C-alpha positions in Angstrom: 0.1 0.0 0.0 1.3 3.5 -0.8 1.9 5.9 1.8 -0.9 8.2 3.0 -1.2 11.5 1.4 -3.1 14.9 2.8 -5.3 16.9 0.6 -3.1 19.8 0.8 -0.4 17.8 -1.4 0.5 19.6 -4.5 -2.0 19.7 -7.2 -1.5 18.8 -10.7 -3.5 20.5 -13.5 -6.9 19.4 -14.1 -9.0 19.2 -17.1 -10.6 22.5 -18.5 -14.2 21.6 -17.2 -13.0 22.0 -13.5 -9.9 24.3 -12.4 -7.5 24.0 -9.6 -8.9 26.9 -7.9 -12.1 24.8 -7.4 -10.6 22.1 -5.6 -8.5 24.0 -3.0 -9.4 24.1 0.4 -11.3 21.1 0.6 -10.3 20.4 4.1 -7.9 17.7 5.1 -8.4 13.8 4.7 -5.8 10.8 4.9 -6.9 8.2 2.5 -4.2 5.9 1.5 -4.3 3.6 -1.7 -2.6 1.4 -4.1 -2.7 4.0 -6.8 0.4 5.8 -8.1 1.6 8.9 -6.6 0.5 11.2 -9.6 -2.8 9.6 -9.6 -3.4 9.7 -6.0 -3.0 13.1 -5.6 -6.2 13.7 -7.9 -8.0 10.8 -6.2 -7.5 12.6 -2.8 -9.2 15.9 -4.3 -11.8 14.0 -5.5 -12.3 12.0 -2.1 -12.4 15.2 -0.5 -14.7 16.9 -2.8 -17.0 14.0 -2.6 -17.5 14.2 1.0 -18.7 17.6 0.5 -20.9 16.4 -2.2 -19.2 18.3 -4.9 -19.9 15.8 -7.2 -19.0 17.4 -10.4 -15.7 18.4 -9.1 -15.0 15.0 -7.6 -16.1 13.3 -10.9 -13.4 15.0 -12.9 -10.7 14.3 -10.3 -11.5 10.5 -10.2 -11.6 10.5 -14.0 -8.3 12.5 -14.1 -6.8 9.6 -11.8 -8.0 7.0 -13.9 -6.3 8.5 -17.1 -2.9 8.7 -15.2 -3.4 5.2 -13.6 -6.3 3.2 -15.8 -5.9 0.2 -13.1 -6.3 2.3 -10.2 -9.5 0.7 -8.9 -10.5 3.2 -6.2 -10.5 5.8 -8.9 -13.5 4.0 -10.5 -15.1 3.3 -7.1 -15.0 7.0 -6.5 -16.7 8.1 -9.9 -19.4 5.6 -9.3 -20.6 7.3 -6.1 -20.5 10.7 -7.8 -23.8 10.0 -10.1 -26.1 10.0 -7.0 -27.3 11.9 -4.0 -27.1 9.5 -1.1 -29.9 11.1 0.7 -32.4 11.6 -1.8 -34.8 9.0 -3.4 -33.6 10.0 -7.0 -31.3 7.3 -8.1 -29.3 6.3 -11.2 -28.2 3.1 -11.2 -27.0 2.6 -14.9 -24.4 5.2 -15.0 -22.2 3.9 -11.9 -22.6 0.3 -13.7 -21.0 1.4 -16.8 -18.3 3.2 -14.7 -17.7 0.0 -12.8 -17.6 -2.1 -15.9 -14.8 -0.1 -17.3 -12.6 -1.4 -14.2 -13.9 -5.0 -14.8 -16.6 -6.6 -16.8 -17.3 -9.1 -13.8 -17.4 -8.7 -10.0 -14.6 -11.0 -9.9 -12.5 -8.8 -12.2 -13.3 -5.7 -10.3 -12.0 -7.1 -7.0 -9.1 -8.6 -8.7 -8.2 -5.0 -9.6 -8.2 -4.1 -6.1 -4.8 -5.1 -4.7 -5.6 -4.8 -1.0 -8.1 -6.3 1.4 -9.2 -2.6 2.2 -9.8 -1.3 -1.2 -11.6 -4.8 -2.0 -14.0 -4.1 0.9 -14.9 -0.5 -0.6 -15.4 -2.2 -4.1 -17.7 -5.0 -2.5 -19.6 -2.2 -1.1 -20.3 -0.4 -4.2 -21.0 -3.7 -5.9 -23.8 -4.1 -3.5 -25.1 -0.7 -4.0 -25.5 -0.7 -7.9 -25.3 -4.5 -8.9 -27.2 -5.6 -6.0 -30.8 -7.1 -5.7 -33.8 -5.4 -4.7 -34.8 -1.7 -4.6 -32.7 1.3 -3.8 -33.5 1.0 -0.1 -32.6 -2.7 -0.1 -29.5 -2.2 -1.9 -28.3 1.0 0.3 -29.0 -1.6 3.2 -26.7 -4.3 1.6 -24.0 -1.2 1.2 -24.5 -0.2 4.8 -23.9 -3.7 6.1 -20.5 -4.3 4.0 -19.3 -0.7 5.1 -20.0 -1.9 9.0 -18.0 -5.0 8.4 -15.2 -3.1 7.1 -15.6 -0.6 9.7 -15.2 -3.1 12.5 -12.2 -4.7 10.3 -10.3 -1.2 10.4 -11.6 0.5 13.3 -8.7 3.3 13.2 -9.4 4.2 9.3 -11.2 7.6 9.2 -12.1 7.2 5.6 -13.8 3.7 6.3 -15.4 5.2 9.2 -16.7 8.3 7.4 -18.2 6.3 4.7 -19.7 3.9 7.0 -21.4 7.1 8.8 -22.8 8.2 5.3 -24.1 4.7 4.6 -26.1 4.8 7.8 -27.6 8.2 6.9 -28.1 7.0 3.5 -29.9 3.5 4.6 -31.7 5.5 7.6 -35.3 4.2 6.5 -38.5 5.4 8.5 -39.3 6.0 12.3 -37.2 4.8 15.1 -34.8 2.7 13.0 -33.9 5.8 11.1 -33.3 8.0 14.0 -30.9 5.4 15.7 -28.8 5.1 12.7 -28.8 8.9 12.2 -27.3 9.0 16.1 -24.9 6.4 15.3 -23.7 8.1 12.2 -23.5 11.3 14.1 -21.1 9.9 17.0 -18.9 8.2 14.3 -18.4 11.4 12.5 -18.1 13.3 15.6 -15.1 10.9 16.6 -13.4 11.6 13.4 -13.6 15.3 14.1 -11.9 14.9 17.5 -8.7 13.3 15.4 -9.2 15.6 12.6 -11.4 18.8 12.8 -11.1 19.8 9.3 -12.5 16.3 8.0 -15.0 17.4 5.4 -17.1 14.3 5.8 -17.0 14.2 9.6 -18.4 17.9 9.8 -20.9 17.1 6.7 -22.5 14.0 8.4 -22.2 15.3 11.6 -24.7 18.1 10.5 -27.1 15.6 8.7 -26.9 13.3 11.8 -28.2 15.9 14.0 -30.4 18.0 11.8 -33.5 18.4 14.1 -34.3 20.9 16.8 -33.5 18.7 19.7 -29.9 17.4 18.4 -28.9 20.3 16.3 -26.7 22.2 19.3 -24.3 19.0 19.1 -23.6 20.0 15.3 -23.5 23.8 15.5 -19.5 23.5 15.9 -19.4 21.3 12.9 -21.6 23.7 10.9 -19.1 26.8 11.9 -16.2 24.7 10.6 -17.8 23.5 7.5 -18.8 27.2 6.8 -14.8 27.6 6.0 -14.4 24.3 3.8 -14.9 23.9 0.3 -15.6 27.4 -0.8 -16.0 26.2 -4.4 -18.7 23.7 -3.4 -22.5 24.8 -3.4 -23.6 22.4 -1.4 -20.9 22.8 1.3 -21.5 26.5 1.1 -25.4 25.4 1.8 -24.9 22.7 4.5 -24.2 25.0 7.6 -28.0 26.2 6.8 -29.3 22.9 8.3 -28.3 23.8 11.5 -28.9 27.4 11.3 -32.5 26.8 10.4 -32.7 24.4 13.5 -31.4 27.0 15.8 -33.5 29.9 14.3 -30.6 31.9 12.9 -31.9 33.4 10.1 -29.2 35.5 8.9 -26.9 32.8 8.6 -29.6 30.8 6.6 -29.8 33.8 4.2 -26.2 34.4 3.8 -25.1 30.8 3.6 -27.7 30.3 0.7 -26.5 33.2 -0.8 -22.9 31.8 -1.1 -24.5 28.4 -2.3 -26.1 30.2 -5.2 -23.3 32.4 -6.2 -20.9 29.3 -6.2 -23.4 27.3 -8.3 -24.3 30.0 -10.6 -20.3 30.6 -11.3 -19.8 27.1 -12.0 -22.7 26.4 -14.4 -22.5 25.2 -17.6 -25.1 24.7 -20.2 -26.6 21.3 -19.6 -25.6 21.2 -16.0 -28.0 19.8 -13.3 -28.9 22.8 -11.3 -30.2 21.1 -8.3 -27.9 22.8 -5.7 -28.8 26.2 -7.2 -32.5 25.3 -6.9 -31.8 23.9 -3.3 -30.2 27.6 -2.2 -32.9 29.3 -3.7 -35.4 27.5 -1.9 -33.8 27.7 1.7 -32.4 31.3 1.0 -36.1 32.4 0.3 -37.0 31.0 3.6 -34.5 32.6 5.6 -35.4 36.0 4.4 -39.1 35.5 5.0 -38.2 34.6 8.4 -36.3 38.1 8.7 -39.3 39.9 7.5 -37.2 41.0 4.4 -40.1 40.2 1.9 -38.4 42.5 -0.9 -35.5 40.2 -0.9 -37.6 37.1 -0.5 -39.4 38.0 -3.9 -35.7 38.2 -5.3 -35.4 34.6 -4.8 -38.4 33.8 -7.0 -37.1 35.9 -9.6 -33.8 33.8 -9.6 -36.0 30.9 -9.9 -37.5 32.1 -13.0 -34.2 32.8 -14.6 -32.6 29.4 -13.7 -35.8 27.7 -15.2 -35.3 29.6 -18.5 -31.9 28.5 -18.7 -32.5 25.0 -17.8 -36.2 24.0 -19.1 -37.2 20.7 -18.2 -35.4 20.2 -15.1 -37.8 18.5 -12.9 -36.4 19.8 -9.3 -36.5 23.4 -10.5 -40.0 22.9 -11.9 -41.1 21.5 -8.6 -39.4 24.1 -6.4 -40.6 27.3 -8.5 -44.2 26.8 -7.3 -43.5 26.1 -3.7 -41.6 29.5 -3.3 -44.6 31.0 -4.8 -46.9 29.4 -2.6 -44.6 30.0 0.7 -44.5 33.8 -0.2 -48.3 33.7 -0.1 -48.4 31.9 3.2 -45.5 33.5 5.0 -46.6 37.3 4.1 -50.3 36.3 4.4 -50.9 38.5 1.3 -53.7 36.1 0.1 -54.2 35.5 -3.6 -55.8 32.6 -5.5 -55.1 30.9 -8.8 -57.2 28.6 -11.0 -57.0 24.8 -9.9 -55.8 22.4 -12.8 -54.8 18.7 -12.6 -51.2 20.3 -12.8 -51.6 22.5 -9.6 -49.0 21.1 -7.2 -49.8 20.4 -3.5 -48.1 23.7 -2.1 -50.3 25.6 -4.7 -53.2 23.8 -3.6 -52.5 24.6 -0.1 -51.6 28.4 -0.6 -54.9 28.8 -2.9 -57.2 26.9 -0.1 -56.0 29.2 2.5 -56.1 32.1 0.5 -59.6 31.3 -0.7 -60.8 30.9 2.8 -59.6 34.4 3.8 -61.0 35.7 0.7 -64.5 34.6 0.9 -64.0 31.9 -1.9 -65.2 28.8 -0.1 -66.2 26.8 -2.9 -62.4 27.2 -4.3 -61.0 26.3 -0.9 -63.3 23.1 -1.0 -61.9 22.3 -4.3 -58.3 22.6 -2.9 -58.9 20.3 0.1 -60.7 17.6 -2.1 -57.6 17.5 -4.5 -55.2 17.4 -1.5 -57.0 14.5 0.1 -57.0 12.5 -3.1 -53.2 13.4 -3.6 -52.5 12.2 0.2 -54.0 8.8 -0.8 -51.6 8.1 -3.2 -48.3 10.1 -2.8 -45.4 8.3 -1.4 -47.1 4.8 -0.9 -43.5 3.2 -1.9 -41.2 5.9 -0.4 -39.6 4.6 2.9 -37.0 7.1 3.1 -36.3 8.8 6.7 -36.0 12.4 5.2 -39.2 12.0 2.6 -42.2 11.5 5.4 -44.1 9.8 2.4 -47.4 11.3 1.9 -48.2 12.7 5.5 -47.4 16.4 4.6 -50.0 16.4 2.1 -52.4 14.9 4.4 -51.8 17.7 6.9 -52.2 20.1 4.3 -55.5 18.7 3.6 -56.7 19.1 7.3 -55.4 22.6 7.3 -57.6 23.8 4.3 -60.8 21.4 5.3 -60.3 22.9 9.1 -60.4 26.5 8.3 -63.3 25.9 5.7 -65.6 24.5 8.5 -64.3 27.2 10.7 -65.2 29.9 7.9 -68.8 28.1 7.5 -69.4 28.8 11.1 -68.8 25.4 12.7 -65.6 26.4 14.8 -65.9 23.3 17.0 -65.5 20.9 13.7 -63.1 23.1 12.3 -60.6 22.9 15.3 -61.2 19.0 15.4 -60.1 19.0 11.8 -57.0 21.1 12.5 -56.1 18.9 15.7 -56.1 15.8 13.5 -53.5 17.7 11.0 -51.4 18.2 14.2 -51.6 14.6 15.1 -50.2 13.6 11.5 -47.7 16.1 12.0 -46.6 15.1 15.3 -46.3 11.4 13.9 -43.2 13.1 11.5 -40.0 13.7 12.4 -39.4 17.8 12.8 -38.5 19.1 9.3 -34.6 18.9 8.3 -35.0 22.3 6.5 -37.7 24.6 6.0 -41.2 24.2 7.4 -42.7 21.0 5.9 -45.7 21.5 5.1 -45.3 25.1 4.2 -47.7 25.6 7.0 -46.9 24.0 10.1 -50.0 22.3 11.7 -49.4 23.7 15.3 -49.0 27.2 14.1 -52.1 27.1 12.1 -53.8 25.6 15.0 -52.5 27.9 17.3 -54.0 30.8 15.2 -57.5 29.3 15.0 -57.3 28.7 18.6 -56.6 32.4 19.3 -59.2 33.5 17.0 -61.7 31.3 18.8 -60.9 32.9 22.2 -58.9 30.1 23.4 -55.7 31.6 24.3 -54.4 28.8 26.9 -54.8 26.1 24.2 -53.2 28.7 21.6 -50.3 29.5 23.4 -49.4 25.6 24.3 -50.0 25.0 20.2 -47.5 27.7 19.6 -45.1 26.6 22.3 -44.8 23.3 20.5 -44.7 24.9 16.9 -41.7 26.7 18.3 -40.3 23.5 19.6 -40.4 21.9 16.1 -39.5 25.1 14.1 -37.2 27.2 16.4 -37.5 31.1 16.1 -40.0 30.8 13.3 -41.7 34.3 12.9 -45.3 33.6 12.8 -45.2 31.4 15.7 -43.5 34.0 17.8 -46.0 36.4 16.5 -48.9 34.1 17.5 -47.3 33.2 21.1 -47.1 37.0 21.9 -50.4 37.6 20.8 -51.8 34.7 22.9 -49.6 35.6 26.0 -51.2 39.3 25.7 -54.8 37.8 25.4 -54.1 36.2 28.6 -53.1 39.3 30.3 -49.3 38.0 30.7 -47.8 41.2 29.0 -44.2 40.4 30.6 -44.2 37.2 28.9 -45.6 38.7 25.7 -42.9 41.4 25.7 -40.1 38.9 26.1 -41.6 37.0 23.0 -41.7 40.3 21.1 -38.2 41.0 21.8 -37.1 37.8 20.6 -39.2 38.5 17.4 -37.5 41.6 16.8 -33.9 40.5 17.6 -33.8 37.1 15.6 -30.8 35.0 16.3 -27.9 35.6 14.2 
């Protein structure tokens, strides 16, 4: 085995599609392999970029390593992992197979190309991930089990540990089992950070593992470190946002996503996937809405229109644009309606349904509720992702609109009961790992309805729960202050108003 190299080693000139500056400051890793010294330098750049989900940069680095050393098995391993986001349900299984087939036509040939037991373990893992049996979740579980065995065999290897931690996050699955895997992944990642504080995978996976309001304080240090790693990787620029949102640090949310968007724009080339750009626009808008900067929040929508114009047909962009518009309506409470068609998204149905209630268009609101109910019945039946939550957010939306319709019709008790059912569904979901999901949190809407119904005690409790799930959220703070005022507790109301004014940075 060749000696260990650090990412800070000298850089050989890369192909034109990714320049040397894009691969600077990727953090610090030690990843010994059997590749040649010249190929290893590029491999390390790719491995570090991969930890930051800089898949485009990583791919070029791994391909350059292959050109230098065509039998470098780990360079093919690395490239195969660049074609999929490990934490989403979108999945390209064919391209990684083609990459690995360039290394060897059969599994036996590919294993034979890896000269060490350790490297063979990495190859076995991607074999299970891309050539294994079953659906995506089954193959992710098989990959995780191989990485677990490799981790147990090489307990002091930080790269094995980091990729095992990521495999746990990727295979997290629903409910309690997913939560356990996330916490285990976080503990492994934090252990790596104790030895190497600037390991990009360690800080990155710590953030993902503790991306909820209860555990987020454990990852704030990692978020601050990652904020200074991989300045040319859009996803890395964005990642601290996950913890900033969980801590209600809205200026940080806005700034991180502005940086992520700027990097994505600077690196964009015609034909590129623009999911990182769209992701930054989505989360950045949420941060500015919580800051009350509605003018800047509207600018994110204008940018999304521009992204879509330059990248027609990209599904993620097409899905996020209507979400940004719906969120703008809901957060600003500048109610407006739009015609409902078969193409109307669930977020648009929510915004239109709530708008129609406030504008007295109850027939349109009922239609929105009916369509949401239909969507909730079919969405996500086969999705077991820990992050996606299947169709539950849509069910919460349906109860939100239906409950508000009943209240508008004069049956407050029925409406509150329906809204309460939405709260129960929301409580069966994990708190959102990002902006509010659904766009209008069930507890917040329930609290607003309780307050309007003259029930400030119950309203205050609903707002407190909303803030526990979505910390420092503006409309929940406003509602809580109003509930305390209605209860005659002006001291408590003033404390909340001060928090609303200050906002955490």
